[in-house]
C-alpha positions in Angstrom: 0.0 0.1 -0.3 2.6 2.5 1.3 3.7 2.9 -2.8 0.4 4.3 -4.2 0.6 7.0 -1.4 1.6 10.8 -2.2 4.9 11.4 -0.3 6.5 14.3 -1.2 11.0 14.7 -0.2 11.7 17.3 1.3 15.6 16.4 1.9 17.9 13.3 0.5 21.6 13.1 1.6 23.4 15.6 2.9 26.5 16.1 5.8 24.9 15.2 9.1 25.9 17.0 12.3 24.2 14.9 15.2 23.8 18.4 17.5 22.3 15.4 20.7 22.1 12.3 21.5 23.8 9.4 20.3 22.5 8.8 16.5 25.0 8.8 13.2 23.5 8.1 10.6 25.1 8.2 6.9 22.1 9.7 4.9 19.2 11.7 5.9 15.6 11.2 3.9 13.2 13.7 5.3 9.4 13.1 3.7 5.8 15.0 3.8 2.8 13.6 3.9 -0.5 14.9 2.8 -1.7 14.2 5.8 -1.3 12.9 9.7 -3.7 9.8 8.5 -1.2 9.2 5.8 1.7 9.1 7.3 0.4 6.9 10.5 -1.2 4.4 7.6 2.6 4.1 5.6 4.4 3.2 8.9 1.6 0.8 9.9 1.7 -0.8 6.4 3.2 -4.4 6.4 4.9 -3.8 4.0 7.0 -0.8 5.2 7.5 -2.4 8.6 9.5 -4.9 6.6 12.0 -2.6 5.9 12.5 -2.5 10.2 15.8 -4.2 11.1 17.0 -4.4 7.9 20.8 -3.6 8.1 22.2 0.3 8.0 18.9 1.4 8.2 17.6 3.4 10.8 13.9 5.2 10.9 12.9 8.3 13.2 9.5 9.3 13.8 
């Protein structure tokens, strides 16, 4: 289902400076959803959930 959603890519890549915490990403992708409901449907989708735990992939909601 998530691949059929309208999601805008706001930002990709670039140098990452972590200002707080112990998070050290190599790349950032920022997405913009048309509504909170669309975002919640995206993160609840089984296809998206299957990506969690993929080596090198970190999600921050």
